[in-house]
N, CA, C and O atoms as a MOPAC input file, in Angstrom:
PM7 MOZYME 1SCF
protein

 N     85.62400 1   162.74400 1    63.66500 1
 C     84.88900 1   163.38000 1    64.81000 1
 C     84.62800 1   164.17600 1    64.97700 1
 O     83.51200 1   164.28100 1    65.48400 1
 N     85.19200 1   165.07100 1    64.78000 1
 C     84.41200 1   166.76500 1    64.98500 1
 C     83.08200 1   166.67000 1    64.68300 1
 O     82.22100 1   166.94100 1    65.52100 1
 N     82.77600 1   166.24300 1    63.35300 1
 C     81.30000 1   166.23100 1    63.22500 1
 C     80.46000 1   165.96200 1    64.02500 1
 O     79.67100 1   166.77300 1    64.51000 1
 N     80.53400 1   164.45800 1    64.33500 1
 C     80.00100 1   163.42300 1    65.26600 1
 C     80.00700 1   164.44200 1    66.70000 1
 O     78.87800 1   164.50500 1    67.18600 1
 N     80.57200 1   164.87500 1    67.11000 1
 C     80.62100 1   165.19900 1    68.43600 1
 C     79.50700 1   166.82600 1    68.01300 1
 O     78.55400 1   166.79900 1    68.79200 1
 N     79.44800 1   167.65200 1    67.39800 1
 C     78.90100 1   168.27800 1    67.00900 1
 C     77.64300 1   167.84400 1    66.90500 1
 O     76.92100 1   168.35500 1    67.76100 1
 N     77.13700 1   167.15300 1    66.24100 1
 C     75.73800 1   166.88500 1    66.07100 1
 C     75.46200 1   166.00900 1    67.77600 1
 O     74.39400 1   166.34000 1    68.29200 1
 N     75.99700 1   165.36700 1    68.29700 1
 C     75.50400 1   164.67300 1    69.89700 1
 C     75.28700 1   166.12100 1    70.90600 1
 O     74.50300 1   166.07700 1    71.85400 1
 N     75.97800 1   167.23400 1    70.62000 1
 C     75.80300 1   168.51900 1    71.19600 1
 C     74.18800 1   169.10600 1    70.81200 1
 O     73.33000 1   169.32800 1    71.66600 1
 N     74.02600 1   169.27600 1    69.46900 1
 C     73.11400 1   169.83300 1    68.84900 1
 C     71.63900 1   168.80100 1    69.45000 1
 O     70.60200 1   169.29700 1    69.89200 1
 N     71.91600 1   167.30100 1    69.31100 1
 C     70.87700 1   166.74200 1    69.54900 1
 C     70.76000 1   166.88700 1    71.04400 1
 O     69.65900 1   167.23500 1    71.47100 1
 N     71.75100 1   166.66700 1    71.91300 1
 C     71.30500 1   166.95000 1    73.36200 1
 C     70.69400 1   167.93100 1    73.45100 1
 O     69.61200 1   167.80000 1    74.02300 1
 N     71.09000 1   169.45600 1    72.91600 1
 C     70.34400 1   170.74500 1    73.53400 1
 C     69.06000 1   170.69700 1    72.90900 1
 O     68.06900 1   170.98700 1    73.58000 1
 N     68.95300 1   170.36800 1    71.71400 1
 C     67.51300 1   170.10200 1    71.11700 1
 C     66.28300 1   169.45700 1    72.01900 1
 O     65.13900 1   169.91100 1    72.06200 1
 N     66.83500 1   168.15700 1    72.81400 1
 C     66.12500 1   167.25100 1    73.31400 1
 C     66.07500 1   168.39700 1    74.78100 1
 O     65.01800 1   168.86300 1    75.20600 1
 N     67.24900 1   168.64900 1    75.30100 1
 C     67.04200 1   169.32600 1    76.66000 1
 C     65.72300 1   170.38200 1    76.37900 1
 O     64.78800 1   170.41500 1    77.17900 1
 N     65.75000 1   171.22800 1    75.17400 1
 C     64.80000 1   172.05400 1    75.07900 1
 C     63.24100 1   171.88300 1    75.18400 1
 O     62.40000 1   172.55800 1    75.77700 1
 N     63.13100 1   170.65800 1    74.34200 1
 C     62.14700 1   169.88300 1    74.23000 1
 C     61.48900 1   169.41000 1    75.94400 1
 O     60.38400 1   169.72600 1    76.38500 1
 N     62.29800 1   168.78700 1    76.48500 1
 C     62.23700 1   168.53400 1    77.81800 1
 C     61.77200 1   169.99500 1    78.38500 1
 O     60.68900 1   170.06000 1    78.96600 1
 N     62.38300 1   170.88900 1    78.26200 1
 C     62.23300 1   172.08900 1    79.54100 1
 C     60.70600 1   172.79400 1    78.79300 1
 O     59.93900 1   173.44500 1    79.50200 1
 N     60.49800 1   172.62300 1    77.71800 1
 C     59.15500 1   173.09700 1    77.32900 1
 C     58.08900 1   172.33100 1    78.15000 1
 O     57.21000 1   172.84900 1    78.83800 1
 N     58.32100 1   170.98500 1    77.95900 1
 C     57.32700 1   169.58900 1    78.36000 1
 C     56.91200 1   170.16300 1    80.18800 1
 O     55.88200 1   170.46400 1    80.79100 1
 N     58.16200 1   170.08800 1    80.46500 1
 C     58.21500 1   170.50700 1    82.09200 1
 C     57.29000 1   171.88700 1    82.49000 1
 O     56.40200 1   172.00700 1    83.33300 1
 N     57.78500 1   172.73900 1    81.66900 1
 C     57.33500 1   173.92500 1    82.04500 1
 C     55.66400 1   173.83500 1    82.06700 1
 O     55.16100 1   174.08400 1    83.16200 1
 N     54.85100 1   173.54000 1    81.09300 1
 C     53.44200 1   173.40900 1    80.29700 1
 C     52.93200 1   172.23900 1    81.85700 1
 O     51.89800 1   172.38900 1    82.50700 1
 N     53.89400 1   171.26400 1    82.08400 1
 C     53.28300 1   170.14200 1    83.18700 1
 C     53.57100 1   171.35600 1    84.36300 1
 O     52.68900 1   171.13600 1    85.19500 1
 N     54.26100 1   172.36700 1    84.77600 1
 C     54.19000 1   172.80800 1    86.18900 1
 C     52.96200 1   173.70800 1    85.93500 1
 O     52.10000 1   173.72700 1    86.81400 1
 N     52.79000 1   174.47000 1    84.80500 1
 C     51.46300 1   175.45700 1    84.65100 1
 C     50.43100 1   174.63700 1    84.86600 1
 O     49.78000 1   175.17100 1    85.76400 1
 N     49.80700 1   173.43100 1    84.48100 1
 C     48.88200 1   172.64100 1    84.32000 1
 C     48.65000 1   172.18300 1    85.94800 1
 O     47.59900 1   172.37100 1    86.56100 1
 N     49.78400 1   171.58800 1    86.46500 1
 C     49.81400 1   171.33700 1    88.01300 1
 C     49.48000 1   172.46500 1    88.87600 1
 O     48.69200 1   172.24000 1    89.79500 1
 N     50.00800 1   173.78200 1    88.71500 1
 C     49.53700 1   175.12600 1    89.29500 1
 C     48.33600 1   175.09700 1    89.04100 1
 O     47.65800 1   174.64200 1    89.96200 1
 N     47.76600 1   175.41900 1    88.10500 1
 C     46.74400 1   175.51900 1    87.45900 1
 C     45.06700 1   174.79800 1    88.34300 1
 O     43.97000 1   175.26100 1    88.65600 1
 N     45.77300 1   173.45500 1    88.43800 1
 C     44.60100 1   172.50200 1    89.29800 1
 C     44.89900 1   172.82300 1    90.55800 1
 O     43.86000 1   172.77600 1    91.21800 1
 N     46.27500 1   173.27700 1    91.53600 1
 C     46.40400 1   173.42800 1    92.37500 1
 C     45.55200 1   174.45000 1    93.09300 1
 O     45.04900 1   174.22700 1    94.19400 1
 N     45.38800 1   175.76400 1    92.31500 1
 C     44.78200 1   176.85500 1    92.37700 1
 C     43.51200 1   176.93900 1    92.30300 1
 O     42.79700 1   177.81700 1    92.78700 1
 N     43.07800 1   175.62000 1    91.42500 1
 C     41.66600 1   175.48500 1    91.12000 1
 C     41.12000 1   174.91000 1    92.89300 1
 O     40.26000 1   175.49000 1    93.55700 1
 N     41.69300 1   173.98300 1    93.22200 1
 C     41.29300 1   173.18800 1    94.34100 1
 C     41.29100 1   173.94000 1    95.39900 1
 O     40.33200 1   173.86900 1    96.16700 1
 N     42.47600 1   174.90400 1    95.68500 1
 C     42.18300 1   175.59800 1    96.94900 1
 C     41.12100 1   176.81000 1    96.63800 1
 O     40.75400 1   177.46400 1    97.61400 1
 N     40.65900 1   177.11900 1    95.48500 1
 C     39.82000 1   178.22600 1    94.95500 1
 C     38.44000 1   177.58700 1    95.95200 1
 O     37.78900 1   178.17000 1    96.81900 1
 N     38.31700 1   176.15700 1    95.42300 1
 C     37.27700 1   175.49900 1    95.74200 1
 C     36.84300 1   174.95600 1    96.78000 1
 O     35.76400 1   174.38900 1    96.95300 1
 N     38.00300 1   175.18900 1    97.75100 1
 C     38.30400 1   174.91100 1    99.52800 1
 C     37.77300 1   176.43000 1   100.14700 1
 O     37.03300 1   176.48500 1   101.12900 1
 N     38.18300 1   177.44400 1    99.54400 1
 C     38.04200 1   178.64300 1    99.78800 1
 C     36.64100 1   179.21200 1    99.80000 1
 O     36.42800 1   179.67400 1   100.92100 1
 N     35.72700 1   179.34400 1    99.09500 1
 C     34.78400 1   179.33900 1    98.66800 1
 C     33.43100 1   178.36700 1    98.83200 1
 O     32.41700 1   178.60500 1    98.17700 1

């Protein structure tokens, strides 16, 4: 049981890290688009 629980924790951590990277890149992309839109409106 110990080995199984350790594997579960590791897989959860790796999944969470990948999710965090995906969310950060998505937020960067959205903020870039928002900045581009605001720049176009200004000028």
